N, C-alpha and C positions, 0 to 999 in steps of 0.2 A: 699636579694641580696645586701644590702647596705654595708655590711662588705667587705672591699677591698680584704681580703685574699680569699673571695669566688667570686670575680668578674670573670665572664666568659670571656675568650679571644678566638679569632680565630687567629691562627698563620699561616702565609703563608710562605712556604719555597719552593724554586725551587731546582731541582736536575737535574743532567746531563742525567739521564735515569730512566726508570721505575724500574729497579732492585735496583739501589741505593735508590730510593724513598721508595720502598717497605721495604727495609732493615731498613731504618731510622724510617719509620712509625711503623713497627712491634716492634722495640726496644722501641720506645717511649710509645706505648700502653701497651706492656708487663710490662714495668717498672712503669706503672701508672703515667707517666709524662703527658700523655694526655688520655682522655677518648675515643677519636676516632681520627683516621687519615684518611682523604679521599684523595686518590691518583688519580689525574687527569692525564692520561697518555700522552697526546700530546698537548703541547703549543709551540708557537713560541715566543721567546724573542728577542728583539732588544735593545741593550744597548751599552753605551760607556765603554770600559775597556782599561786602559793604553794607552789612546790616539787613540784607534781604534774603529770603529763602528763594533759591533759584532752581528751576527744573528745566533741564536742557536735554535735547537729543544730541549726542556726540558720537564720535568715532574713536575707538581705542587702538593704539599702536603698541605692540610688544616688540621691543628691540632686543636682540641677543648680541651681546658684546663682551668685552673684557674690562676689568677694572682699570687698566691703563688707558683704555680708549674712552672711558666714561667722561672725563672732563671735556674733551673735544666734542663728544657727542652732545653733551649738555649745552655747550656753547652753540653748536650748530642748531639745536632745537630752539634755544632762546632767541637766536637771531631770526629764525624762519617762522616762529610761532606768532599767530595774531593775538594771543591772549597776553594781557599785562603780566600775569603771573601764571605761567603754564604749569600743569601738573607734570613733574618729572620725578619719578620714584624708582629707585633701583633696589632689586633684591638679589642677594648672592645665591648662586646655584650651589647647593651642597652636594648633590648627587646627580648623575646623568650618565647616559650611554657614553663611555669613554671616546668612541669614535666621533660622536656628535660634538662633544666638548673640544676635542682636538681640531675638528673642522672649524668651529667658531674661532679658535686661536689662530689657525692658519689663514682664514679669510679676513681677519682684521689686522694681520701683520703687514 
């Protein structure tokens, strides 16, 4: 797992609703930009936007992918996302079940 191109990432993306999230998740997995996308249907987000405190009901997507797929996954999300500035945050996976991590690499290759 030391090779950077095979480092596993979890990418967090919020969407305005479950339909938008499912559409982005489906597209990312079908195009093999992510091995898996978990859609969490109901979250409440509170944030500042353009000087105003905003409280929104959103949907969260957790993509499992590799570092080398991240740029194309990010491009796919930016193109498909309805938000002007979508939340796209990637965390490196430091540890995990080796078979699962190998599966992520295999399914995004």
